All heavy atoms as TSV, in Angstrom:
chain	resi	resn	atom	element	x	y	z
A	1	GLY	N	N	207.963	125.033	181.325
A	1	GLY	CA	C	208.481	124.922	179.920
A	1	GLY	C	C	207.910	123.728	179.205
A	1	GLY	O	O	207.082	123.018	179.806
A	2	PRO	N	N	208.383	123.449	178.101
A	2	PRO	CA	C	207.809	122.442	177.240
A	2	PRO	C	C	208.331	121.051	177.547
A	2	PRO	O	O	207.960	119.973	176.954
A	2	PRO	CB	C	208.211	122.774	175.781
A	2	PRO	CG	C	209.448	123.477	175.953
A	2	PRO	CD	C	209.357	124.296	177.340
A	3	TYR	N	N	209.273	120.884	178.541
A	3	TYR	CA	C	209.931	119.690	178.761
A	3	TYR	C	C	209.295	118.933	180.059
A	3	TYR	O	O	208.856	119.693	181.002
A	3	TYR	CB	C	211.454	119.878	179.042
A	3	TYR	CG	C	212.181	120.442	177.809
A	3	TYR	CD1	C	212.477	121.844	177.876
A	3	TYR	CD2	C	212.321	119.705	176.709
A	3	TYR	CE1	C	213.058	122.449	176.786
A	3	TYR	CE2	C	212.851	120.264	175.589
A	3	TYR	CZ	C	213.299	121.596	175.587
A	3	TYR	OH	O	213.801	122.195	174.515
A	4	LYS	N	N	209.307	117.605	180.096
A	4	LYS	CA	C	208.929	116.990	181.291
A	4	LYS	C	C	210.036	116.979	182.356
A	4	LYS	O	O	211.145	117.167	182.075
A	4	LYS	CB	C	208.640	115.505	180.853
A	4	LYS	CG	C	207.672	115.308	179.724
A	4	LYS	CD	C	206.203	115.583	180.156
A	4	LYS	CE	C	205.253	115.301	178.867
A	4	LYS	NZ	N	204.345	116.240	178.656
A	5	ALA	N	N	209.601	116.789	183.578
A	5	ALA	CA	C	210.572	116.824	184.691
A	5	ALA	C	C	211.674	115.822	184.525
A	5	ALA	O	O	212.824	116.075	185.003
A	5	ALA	CB	C	209.828	116.579	185.984
A	6	PHE	N	N	211.431	114.593	183.866
A	6	PHE	CA	C	212.443	113.597	183.775
A	6	PHE	C	C	213.351	113.854	182.546
A	6	PHE	O	O	214.398	113.099	182.396
A	6	PHE	CB	C	211.801	112.235	183.667
A	6	PHE	CG	C	210.917	112.058	182.454
A	6	PHE	CD1	C	211.406	111.613	181.293
A	6	PHE	CD2	C	209.606	112.319	182.589
A	6	PHE	CE1	C	210.666	111.445	180.153
A	6	PHE	CE2	C	208.775	112.181	181.466
A	6	PHE	CZ	C	209.270	111.747	180.178
A	7	GLN	N	N	213.033	114.747	181.645
A	7	GLN	CA	C	213.944	114.995	180.550
A	7	GLN	C	C	215.166	115.707	180.834
A	7	GLN	O	O	215.077	116.665	181.661
A	7	GLN	CB	C	213.005	115.644	179.464
A	7	GLN	CG	C	211.980	114.744	178.866
A	7	GLN	CD	C	211.134	115.516	177.856
A	7	GLN	OE1	O	210.696	116.603	178.053
A	7	GLN	NE2	N	210.897	114.927	176.709
A	8	VAL	N	N	216.212	115.455	180.102
A	8	VAL	CA	C	217.464	116.220	180.245
A	8	VAL	C	C	217.907	116.789	178.909
A	8	VAL	O	O	217.659	116.165	177.858
A	8	VAL	CB	C	218.552	115.380	180.909
A	8	VAL	CG1	C	218.181	114.987	182.395
A	8	VAL	CG2	C	218.797	114.213	180.173
A	9	ARG	N	N	218.606	117.871	178.904
A	9	ARG	CA	C	219.136	118.402	177.690
A	9	ARG	C	C	220.389	117.775	177.416
A	9	ARG	O	O	221.242	117.387	178.381
A	9	ARG	CB	C	219.416	119.862	177.874
A	9	ARG	CG	C	218.270	120.779	177.746
A	9	ARG	CD	C	218.544	122.230	177.748
A	9	ARG	NE	N	219.905	122.570	178.336
A	9	ARG	CZ	C	220.447	123.723	178.162
A	9	ARG	NH1	N	219.959	124.631	177.504
A	9	ARG	NH2	N	221.692	123.935	178.699
A	10	ALA	N	N	220.718	117.666	176.136
A	10	ALA	CA	C	222.079	117.187	175.766
A	10	ALA	C	C	223.033	118.385	175.895
A	10	ALA	O	O	222.719	119.481	175.524
A	10	ALA	CB	C	221.984	116.660	174.318
A	11	GLU	N	N	224.233	118.059	176.332
A	11	GLU	CA	C	225.224	119.120	176.407
A	11	GLU	C	C	225.943	119.137	175.106
A	11	GLU	O	O	226.344	118.160	174.557
A	11	GLU	CB	C	226.193	118.890	177.618
A	11	GLU	CG	C	225.673	119.019	178.925
A	11	GLU	CD	C	225.112	120.496	179.211
A	11	GLU	OE1	O	225.816	121.408	178.801
A	11	GLU	OE2	O	224.105	120.575	179.851
A	12	PRO	N	N	226.224	120.385	174.607
A	12	PRO	CA	C	226.967	120.477	173.309
A	12	PRO	C	C	228.409	119.984	173.436
A	12	PRO	O	O	228.990	120.129	174.505
A	12	PRO	CB	C	226.940	121.950	172.982
A	12	PRO	CG	C	226.751	122.684	174.283
A	12	PRO	CD	C	225.984	121.705	175.131
A	13	ASP	N	N	228.936	119.379	172.447
A	13	ASP	CA	C	230.285	118.957	172.350
A	13	ASP	C	C	231.059	120.016	171.540
A	13	ASP	O	O	231.084	119.884	170.303
A	13	ASP	CB	C	230.381	117.597	171.725
A	13	ASP	CG	C	231.768	116.983	171.805
A	13	ASP	OD1	O	232.739	117.863	171.758
A	13	ASP	OD2	O	231.937	115.801	171.732
A	14	ILE	N	N	231.730	120.928	172.222
A	14	ILE	CA	C	232.395	122.000	171.599
A	14	ILE	C	C	233.494	121.561	170.680
A	14	ILE	O	O	233.699	122.022	169.621
A	14	ILE	CB	C	232.948	123.032	172.553
A	14	ILE	CG1	C	231.764	123.560	173.476
A	14	ILE	CG2	C	233.706	124.157	171.967
A	14	ILE	CD1	C	230.735	124.260	172.717
A	15	ASP	N	N	234.293	120.483	171.099
A	15	ASP	CA	C	235.341	120.005	170.307
A	15	ASP	C	C	234.823	119.356	169.090
A	15	ASP	O	O	235.391	119.619	167.975
A	15	ASP	CB	C	236.166	119.061	171.081
A	15	ASP	CG	C	236.943	119.671	172.260
A	15	ASP	OD1	O	237.372	120.782	172.152
A	15	ASP	OD2	O	237.198	118.885	173.302
A	16	HIS	N	N	233.718	118.682	169.092
A	16	HIS	CA	C	233.135	118.135	167.913
A	16	HIS	C	C	232.661	119.124	166.934
A	16	HIS	O	O	232.907	119.096	165.721
A	16	HIS	CB	C	231.973	117.163	168.303
A	16	HIS	CG	C	231.382	116.352	167.174
A	16	HIS	ND1	N	230.058	116.401	166.868
A	16	HIS	CD2	C	231.975	115.420	166.472
A	16	HIS	CE1	C	229.951	115.607	165.824
A	16	HIS	NE2	N	231.054	114.903	165.613
A	17	ALA	N	N	232.002	120.149	167.394
A	17	ALA	CA	C	231.571	121.289	166.619
A	17	ALA	C	C	232.661	121.984	165.973
A	17	ALA	O	O	232.666	122.253	164.739
A	17	ALA	CB	C	230.663	122.190	167.413
A	18	ALA	N	N	233.729	122.138	166.631
A	18	ALA	CA	C	234.960	122.820	166.181
A	18	ALA	C	C	235.632	122.007	165.133
A	18	ALA	O	O	236.039	122.542	164.086
A	18	ALA	CB	C	235.937	123.163	167.288
A	19	SER	N	N	235.579	120.702	165.302
A	19	SER	CA	C	236.288	119.866	164.217
A	19	SER	C	C	235.489	119.978	162.931
A	19	SER	O	O	236.054	119.994	161.849
A	19	SER	CB	C	236.326	118.420	164.680
A	19	SER	OG	O	235.110	117.812	164.680
A	20	TYR	N	N	234.133	120.010	162.951
A	20	TYR	CA	C	233.400	120.267	161.752
A	20	TYR	C	C	233.576	121.562	161.119
A	20	TYR	O	O	233.602	121.805	159.903
A	20	TYR	CB	C	231.889	120.044	161.978
A	20	TYR	CG	C	231.485	118.550	161.828
A	20	TYR	CD1	C	231.301	117.778	163.010
A	20	TYR	CD2	C	231.384	117.942	160.606
A	20	TYR	CE1	C	230.945	116.367	162.839
A	20	TYR	CE2	C	231.082	116.640	160.474
A	20	TYR	CZ	C	230.819	115.892	161.587
A	20	TYR	OH	O	230.582	114.547	161.391
A	21	MET	N	N	233.721	122.578	161.949
A	21	MET	CA	C	234.062	123.970	161.451
A	21	MET	C	C	235.329	123.978	160.635
A	21	MET	O	O	235.518	124.569	159.632
A	21	MET	CB	C	233.962	124.949	162.525
A	21	MET	CG	C	232.540	125.243	163.096
A	21	MET	SD	S	232.396	126.348	164.392
A	21	MET	CE	C	232.461	127.885	163.446
A	22	ARG	N	N	236.361	123.230	161.361
A	22	ARG	CA	C	237.685	123.234	160.635
A	22	ARG	C	C	237.527	122.487	159.297
A	22	ARG	O	O	238.149	122.856	158.331
A	22	ARG	CB	C	238.749	122.533	161.562
A	22	ARG	CG	C	239.309	123.494	162.641
A	22	ARG	CD	C	240.426	122.792	163.404
A	22	ARG	NE	N	239.997	121.667	164.263
A	22	ARG	CZ	C	239.622	121.754	165.397
A	22	ARG	NH1	N	239.385	122.951	165.992
A	22	ARG	NH2	N	239.191	120.726	166.064
A	23	LYS	N	N	236.766	121.360	159.303
A	23	LYS	CA	C	236.596	120.601	158.080
A	23	LYS	C	C	235.883	121.490	156.955
A	23	LYS	O	O	236.362	121.465	155.798
A	23	LYS	CB	C	235.757	119.383	158.379
A	23	LYS	CG	C	235.585	118.415	157.222
A	23	LYS	CD	C	234.920	117.126	157.709
A	23	LYS	CE	C	234.753	116.178	156.433
A	23	LYS	NZ	N	235.967	115.563	155.991
A	24	LEU	N	N	234.930	122.262	157.407
A	24	LEU	CA	C	234.271	123.178	156.369
A	24	LEU	C	C	235.277	124.160	155.835
A	24	LEU	O	O	235.235	124.460	154.628
A	24	LEU	CB	C	233.160	123.867	157.094
A	24	LEU	CG	C	231.838	123.141	157.229
A	24	LEU	CD1	C	230.939	123.902	158.144
A	24	LEU	CD2	C	231.189	122.798	155.966
A	25	VAL	N	N	236.177	124.693	156.604
A	25	VAL	CA	C	237.162	125.606	156.159
A	25	VAL	C	C	238.249	124.926	155.205
A	25	VAL	O	O	238.590	125.539	154.226
A	25	VAL	CB	C	237.786	126.326	157.337
A	25	VAL	CG1	C	239.055	127.075	156.819
A	25	VAL	CG2	C	236.781	127.253	158.031
A	26	ASN	N	N	238.706	123.776	155.624
A	26	ASN	CA	C	239.862	123.049	155.009
A	26	ASN	C	C	239.523	122.141	153.898
A	26	ASN	O	O	240.485	121.706	153.210
A	26	ASN	CB	C	240.611	122.423	156.105
A	26	ASN	CG	C	241.219	123.538	156.987
A	26	ASN	OD1	O	241.650	124.580	156.650
A	26	ASN	ND2	N	241.222	123.136	158.341
A	27	ASP	N	N	238.258	121.684	153.864
A	27	ASP	CA	C	237.931	120.607	152.910
A	27	ASP	C	C	236.880	121.184	151.876
A	27	ASP	O	O	235.680	121.045	152.065
A	27	ASP	CB	C	237.298	119.434	153.654
A	27	ASP	CG	C	237.101	118.236	152.812
A	27	ASP	OD1	O	236.945	118.385	151.560
A	27	ASP	OD2	O	237.002	117.057	153.450
A	28	THR	N	N	237.436	121.658	150.768
A	28	THR	CA	C	236.569	122.277	149.757
A	28	THR	C	C	235.515	121.303	149.142
A	28	THR	O	O	234.375	121.746	149.111
A	28	THR	CB	C	237.494	122.905	148.698
A	28	THR	OG1	O	238.405	123.828	149.203
A	28	THR	CG2	C	236.663	123.560	147.560
A	29	PRO	N	N	235.840	120.104	148.782
A	29	PRO	CA	C	234.878	119.235	148.234
A	29	PRO	C	C	233.755	118.984	149.255
A	29	PRO	O	O	232.564	118.929	148.907
A	29	PRO	CB	C	235.606	117.937	147.928
A	29	PRO	CG	C	237.022	118.411	147.686
A	29	PRO	CD	C	237.228	119.516	148.689
A	30	TYR	N	N	234.008	118.826	150.560
A	30	TYR	CA	C	233.042	118.550	151.584
A	30	TYR	C	C	232.161	119.836	151.673
A	30	TYR	O	O	230.995	119.725	151.634
A	30	TYR	CB	C	233.793	118.305	152.847
A	30	TYR	CG	C	232.856	118.211	154.167
A	30	TYR	CD1	C	232.139	117.038	154.379
A	30	TYR	CD2	C	232.798	119.174	155.092
A	30	TYR	CE1	C	231.332	116.929	155.426
A	30	TYR	CE2	C	232.068	119.031	156.189
A	30	TYR	CZ	C	231.266	118.001	156.349
A	30	TYR	OH	O	230.478	117.838	157.529
A	31	ARG	N	N	232.781	121.098	151.785
A	31	ARG	CA	C	232.020	122.257	151.825
A	31	ARG	C	C	231.141	122.487	150.670
A	31	ARG	O	O	229.945	122.739	150.739
A	31	ARG	CB	C	232.969	123.433	151.996
A	31	ARG	CG	C	232.411	124.743	152.099
A	31	ARG	CD	C	233.263	125.901	152.332
A	31	ARG	NE	N	234.292	125.958	151.222
A	31	ARG	CZ	C	235.623	125.804	151.332
A	31	ARG	NH1	N	236.183	125.401	152.400
A	31	ARG	NH2	N	236.480	125.924	150.269
A	32	ASN	N	N	231.616	122.152	149.461
A	32	ASN	CA	C	230.780	122.345	148.251
A	32	ASN	C	C	229.661	121.330	148.200
A	32	ASN	O	O	228.540	121.719	147.706
A	32	ASN	CB	C	231.716	122.159	146.935
A	32	ASN	CG	C	232.616	123.291	146.766
A	32	ASN	OD1	O	232.383	124.476	147.364
A	32	ASN	ND2	N	233.721	123.200	145.980
A	33	ALA	N	N	229.838	120.167	148.599
A	33	ALA	CA	C	228.789	119.154	148.636
A	33	ALA	C	C	227.590	119.634	149.616
A	33	ALA	O	O	226.396	119.476	149.243
A	33	ALA	CB	C	229.344	117.723	149.113
A	34	ILE	N	N	228.051	120.145	150.759
A	34	ILE	CA	C	227.053	120.637	151.663
A	34	ILE	C	C	226.222	121.746	151.039
A	34	ILE	O	O	224.991	121.885	151.152
A	34	ILE	CB	C	227.659	120.949	153.018
A	34	ILE	CG1	C	228.039	119.766	153.749
A	34	ILE	CG2	C	226.720	121.788	153.898
A	34	ILE	CD1	C	228.824	119.996	155.061
A	35	ALA	N	N	227.003	122.718	150.446
A	35	ALA	CA	C	226.335	123.854	149.808
A	35	ALA	C	C	225.398	123.468	148.688
A	35	ALA	O	O	224.350	124.045	148.574
A	35	ALA	CB	C	227.492	124.775	149.340
A	36	GLN	N	N	225.837	122.525	147.863
A	36	GLN	CA	C	224.959	122.056	146.818
A	36	GLN	C	C	223.695	121.452	147.379
A	36	GLN	O	O	222.616	121.630	146.831
A	36	GLN	CB	C	225.745	121.100	145.897
A	36	GLN	CG	C	226.750	121.797	145.079
A	36	GLN	CD	C	227.603	120.663	144.213
A	36	GLN	OE1	O	227.513	119.556	144.471
A	36	GLN	NE2	N	228.276	121.264	143.298
A	37	ARG	N	N	223.801	120.612	148.437
A	37	ARG	CA	C	222.603	119.956	148.981
A	37	ARG	C	C	221.678	121.110	149.560
A	37	ARG	O	O	220.456	120.907	149.523
A	37	ARG	CB	C	223.026	118.997	150.113
A	37	ARG	CG	C	223.494	117.653	149.366
A	37	ARG	CD	C	223.625	116.603	150.467
A	37	ARG	NE	N	224.350	116.847	151.640
A	37	ARG	CZ	C	225.700	116.701	151.792
A	37	ARG	NH1	N	226.399	116.217	150.803
A	37	ARG	NH2	N	226.281	116.957	152.876
A	38	GLY	N	N	222.333	122.044	150.218
A	38	GLY	CA	C	221.427	123.187	150.777
A	38	GLY	C	C	220.713	123.937	149.681
A	38	GLY	O	O	219.620	124.280	149.806
A	39	GLN	N	N	221.422	124.195	148.587
A	39	GLN	CA	C	220.912	124.927	147.432
A	39	GLN	C	C	219.664	124.132	146.879
A	39	GLN	O	O	218.655	124.666	146.527
A	39	GLN	CB	C	221.927	125.318	146.394
A	39	GLN	CG	C	222.911	126.291	146.848
A	39	GLN	CD	C	224.007	126.456	145.913
A	39	GLN	OE1	O	224.081	125.813	144.839
A	39	GLN	NE2	N	225.004	127.342	146.222
A	40	HIS	N	N	219.876	122.833	146.667
A	40	HIS	CA	C	218.803	121.957	146.157
A	40	HIS	C	C	217.591	121.948	147.104
A	40	HIS	O	O	216.504	122.086	146.584
A	40	HIS	CB	C	219.390	120.552	146.034
A	40	HIS	CG	C	218.399	119.593	145.473
A	40	HIS	ND1	N	217.569	118.822	146.272
A	40	HIS	CD2	C	218.064	119.195	144.171
A	40	HIS	CE1	C	216.796	118.110	145.546
A	40	HIS	NE2	N	217.020	118.370	144.257
A	41	THR	N	N	217.850	121.803	148.291
A	41	THR	CA	C	216.738	121.851	149.343
A	41	THR	C	C	215.942	123.154	149.213
A	41	THR	O	O	214.755	123.164	149.129
A	41	THR	CB	C	217.231	121.743	150.769
A	41	THR	OG1	O	217.880	120.413	150.846
A	41	THR	CG2	C	216.105	121.874	151.818
A	42	ILE	N	N	216.648	124.294	149.180
A	42	ILE	CA	C	215.965	125.619	149.097
A	42	ILE	C	C	215.166	125.730	147.794
A	42	ILE	O	O	214.026	126.150	147.746
A	42	ILE	CB	C	216.892	126.723	149.306
A	42	ILE	CG1	C	217.561	126.770	150.711
A	42	ILE	CG2	C	216.278	128.097	148.967
A	42	ILE	CD1	C	216.514	126.912	151.814
A	43	ARG	N	N	215.805	125.440	146.668
A	43	ARG	CA	C	215.175	125.498	145.405
A	43	ARG	C	C	214.011	124.671	145.221
A	43	ARG	O	O	212.917	125.014	144.637
A	43	ARG	CB	C	216.110	125.279	144.285
A	43	ARG	CG	C	217.151	126.348	144.076
A	43	ARG	CD	C	218.111	126.169	142.859
A	43	ARG	NE	N	219.121	127.124	142.822
A	43	ARG	CZ	C	220.370	126.898	142.844
A	43	ARG	NH1	N	220.802	125.672	142.863
A	43	ARG	NH2	N	221.222	127.846	142.806
A	44	ASN	N	N	214.108	123.414	145.700
A	44	ASN	CA	C	212.947	122.452	145.520
A	44	ASN	C	C	211.984	122.371	146.591
A	44	ASN	O	O	210.862	121.890	146.387
A	44	ASN	CB	C	213.637	121.098	145.254
A	44	ASN	CG	C	214.383	120.992	144.019
A	44	ASN	OD1	O	213.815	121.103	142.909
A	44	ASN	ND2	N	215.690	120.887	144.131
A	45	GLY	N	N	212.277	122.868	147.794
A	45	GLY	CA	C	211.383	122.739	148.770
A	45	GLY	C	C	210.864	124.068	149.299
A	45	GLY	O	O	209.863	124.149	150.108
A	46	TYR	N	N	211.489	125.159	148.917
A	46	TYR	CA	C	211.116	126.481	149.493
A	46	TYR	C	C	211.058	127.595	148.446
A	46	TYR	O	O	211.127	128.780	148.767
A	46	TYR	CB	C	212.102	126.928	150.613
A	46	TYR	CG	C	212.043	125.901	151.804
A	46	TYR	CD1	C	212.976	124.921	151.826
A	46	TYR	CD2	C	211.051	126.007	152.697
A	46	TYR	CE1	C	212.928	123.931	152.824
A	46	TYR	CE2	C	211.068	125.151	153.747
A	46	TYR	CZ	C	211.958	124.050	153.845
A	46	TYR	OH	O	211.951	123.149	154.827
A	47	SER	N	N	210.992	127.218	147.158
A	47	SER	CA	C	210.824	128.222	146.167
A	47	SER	C	C	209.478	128.927	146.266
A	47	SER	O	O	208.501	128.431	146.865
A	47	SER	CB	C	210.913	127.506	144.664
A	47	SER	OG	O	209.738	126.758	144.527
A	48	PRO	N	N	209.403	130.098	145.673
A	48	PRO	CA	C	208.020	130.760	145.693
A	48	PRO	C	C	206.904	129.877	145.166
A	48	PRO	O	O	205.810	129.944	145.679
A	48	PRO	CB	C	208.287	132.008	144.843
A	48	PRO	CG	C	209.762	132.261	144.915
A	48	PRO	CD	C	210.413	130.899	145.017
A	49	GLU	N	N	207.328	129.148	144.116
A	49	GLU	CA	C	206.204	128.298	143.613
A	49	GLU	C	C	205.709	127.197	144.569
A	49	GLU	O	O	204.565	126.984	144.655
A	49	GLU	CB	C	206.748	127.582	142.212
A	49	GLU	CG	C	206.878	128.578	141.056
A	49	GLU	CD	C	208.278	129.326	141.181
A	49	GLU	OE1	O	209.159	128.880	142.029
A	49	GLU	OE2	O	208.400	130.371	140.526
A	50	VAL	N	N	206.681	126.539	145.146
A	50	VAL	CA	C	206.336	125.444	146.063
A	50	VAL	C	C	205.602	126.045	147.303
A	50	VAL	O	O	204.508	125.577	147.667
A	50	VAL	CB	C	207.583	124.754	146.521
A	50	VAL	CG1	C	207.370	123.822	147.756
A	50	VAL	CG2	C	208.292	124.028	145.403
A	51	ILE	N	N	206.036	127.144	147.861
A	51	ILE	CA	C	205.435	127.715	149.032
A	51	ILE	C	C	204.016	128.241	148.588
A	51	ILE	O	O	203.057	128.091	149.332
A	51	ILE	CB	C	206.282	128.935	149.566
A	51	ILE	CG1	C	207.578	128.350	150.077
A	51	ILE	CG2	C	205.516	129.618	150.661
A	51	ILE	CD1	C	207.475	127.297	151.130
A	52	GLY	N	N	203.921	128.823	147.439
A	52	GLY	CA	C	202.562	129.251	146.943
A	52	GLY	C	C	201.607	128.099	146.848
A	52	GLY	O	O	200.458	128.273	147.274
A	53	LYS	N	N	202.010	126.980	146.314
A	53	LYS	CA	C	201.146	125.756	146.281
A	53	LYS	C	C	200.773	125.276	147.647
A	53	LYS	O	O	199.666	124.900	147.911
A	53	LYS	CB	C	201.824	124.662	145.462
A	53	LYS	CG	C	201.972	124.933	144.006
A	53	LYS	CD	C	202.663	123.831	143.216
A	53	LYS	CE	C	202.891	124.094	141.763
A	53	LYS	NZ	N	203.663	123.134	141.128
A	54	MET	N	N	201.655	125.288	148.554
A	54	MET	CA	C	201.419	124.871	149.993
A	54	MET	C	C	200.310	125.818	150.566
A	54	MET	O	O	199.409	125.319	151.270
A	54	MET	CB	C	202.725	124.908	150.760
A	54	MET	CG	C	203.703	123.855	150.477
A	54	MET	SD	S	205.277	123.956	151.279
A	54	MET	CE	C	204.861	123.776	152.993
A	55	ILE	N	N	200.528	127.079	150.470
A	55	ILE	CA	C	199.568	128.039	150.991
A	55	ILE	C	C	198.203	127.857	150.326
A	55	ILE	O	O	197.182	127.833	151.069
A	55	ILE	CB	C	200.090	129.492	150.747
A	55	ILE	CG1	C	201.298	129.704	151.603
A	55	ILE	CG2	C	198.972	130.542	151.090
A	55	ILE	CD1	C	202.091	131.056	151.373
A	56	LYS	N	N	198.150	127.746	148.984
A	56	LYS	CA	C	196.967	127.510	148.343
A	56	LYS	C	C	196.154	126.205	148.849
A	56	LYS	O	O	194.949	126.296	149.046
A	56	LYS	CB	C	197.068	127.443	146.843
A	56	LYS	CG	C	195.935	127.435	145.998
A	56	LYS	CD	C	196.212	127.513	144.509
A	56	LYS	CE	C	195.045	127.563	143.666
A	56	LYS	NZ	N	195.250	127.633	142.222
A	57	LYS	N	N	196.962	125.157	149.022
A	57	LYS	CA	C	196.358	123.973	149.448
A	57	LYS	C	C	195.828	124.162	150.918
A	57	LYS	O	O	194.666	123.671	151.203
A	57	LYS	CB	C	197.411	122.870	149.473
A	57	LYS	CG	C	197.004	121.516	149.973
A	57	LYS	CD	C	198.095	120.451	149.928
A	57	LYS	CE	C	197.604	119.152	150.443
A	57	LYS	NZ	N	198.282	118.698	151.632
A	58	ARG	N	N	196.591	124.792	151.745
A	58	ARG	CA	C	196.138	124.997	153.059
A	58	ARG	C	C	194.830	125.857	153.160
A	58	ARG	O	O	193.904	125.599	153.891
A	58	ARG	CB	C	197.253	125.591	153.928
A	58	ARG	CG	C	196.775	125.795	155.351
A	58	ARG	CD	C	196.423	124.494	156.098
A	58	ARG	NE	N	196.076	124.829	157.459
A	58	ARG	CZ	C	195.025	124.156	158.064
A	58	ARG	NH1	N	194.442	123.208	157.529
A	58	ARG	NH2	N	194.685	124.487	159.295
A	59	LEU	N	N	194.830	126.914	152.335
A	59	LEU	CA	C	193.595	127.757	152.289
A	59	LEU	C	C	192.401	126.914	151.921
A	59	LEU	O	O	191.336	127.132	152.433
A	59	LEU	CB	C	193.800	128.960	151.384
A	59	LEU	CG	C	194.848	130.032	151.854
A	59	LEU	CD1	C	195.141	131.052	150.783
A	59	LEU	CD2	C	194.341	130.673	153.131
A	60	LYS	N	N	192.631	126.105	150.909
A	60	LYS	CA	C	191.436	125.245	150.479
A	60	LYS	C	C	191.010	124.316	151.625
A	60	LYS	O	O	189.848	124.045	151.790
A	60	LYS	CB	C	191.790	124.468	149.293
A	60	LYS	CG	C	191.861	125.350	147.952
A	60	LYS	CD	C	192.168	124.500	146.776
A	60	LYS	CE	C	192.162	125.292	145.520
A	60	LYS	NZ	N	192.545	124.515	144.314
A	61	GLU	N	N	191.964	123.780	152.371
A	61	GLU	CA	C	191.718	122.879	153.435
A	61	GLU	C	C	190.868	123.533	154.575
A	61	GLU	O	O	190.055	122.935	155.227
A	61	GLU	CB	C	192.949	122.350	154.104
A	61	GLU	CG	C	193.765	121.380	153.249
A	61	GLU	CD	C	195.096	120.946	153.817
A	61	GLU	OE1	O	195.537	121.581	154.713
A	61	GLU	OE2	O	195.694	120.051	153.241
A	62	ILE	N	N	191.129	124.853	154.771
A	62	ILE	CA	C	190.405	125.502	155.854
A	62	ILE	C	C	189.082	126.242	155.337
A	62	ILE	O	O	188.552	127.029	156.025
A	62	ILE	CB	C	191.270	126.458	156.663
A	62	ILE	CG1	C	191.861	127.556	155.730
A	62	ILE	CG2	C	192.348	125.741	157.328
A	62	ILE	CD1	C	192.629	128.685	156.538
A	63	GLY	N	N	188.842	126.031	154.036
A	63	GLY	CA	C	187.630	126.576	153.533
A	63	GLY	C	C	187.608	127.884	152.831
A	63	GLY	O	O	186.599	128.481	152.548
A	64	ILE	N	N	188.795	128.333	152.445
A	64	ILE	CA	C	188.887	129.645	151.747
A	64	ILE	C	C	189.186	129.360	150.239
A	64	ILE	O	O	190.188	128.701	149.914
A	64	ILE	CB	C	189.975	130.531	152.328
A	64	ILE	CG1	C	189.703	130.724	153.843
A	64	ILE	CG2	C	190.264	131.735	151.498
A	64	ILE	CD1	C	190.874	131.511	154.541
A	65	GLN	N	N	188.340	129.774	149.455
A	65	GLN	CA	C	188.467	129.567	147.977
A	65	GLN	C	C	189.451	130.567	147.414
A	65	GLN	O	O	189.437	131.722	147.708
A	65	GLN	CB	C	187.039	129.736	147.326
A	65	GLN	CG	C	186.029	128.739	147.782
A	65	GLN	CD	C	186.481	127.298	147.472
A	65	GLN	OE1	O	186.984	126.975	146.433
A	65	GLN	NE2	N	186.177	126.412	148.437
A	66	VAL	N	N	190.292	130.006	146.657
A	66	VAL	CA	C	191.364	130.798	146.010
A	66	VAL	C	C	191.334	130.601	144.446
A	66	VAL	O	O	190.897	129.623	143.956
A	66	VAL	CB	C	192.694	130.486	146.525
A	66	VAL	CG1	C	192.979	131.054	147.894
A	66	VAL	CG2	C	193.102	129.014	146.465
């Protein structure tokens, strides 16, 4: 695999994950803040325009004229 013999995996903390899931369900401002940040990330980092520019730049880098 991709891991070295001395590396170890972190074990998930189920109780910690469950506490965040409960917070998402019960804390509307917290949930809305996360949703707004996610929407901002998608709109500004993954819009068709942004992805198109990234593809065009990469094509130029590898020598394909667009």
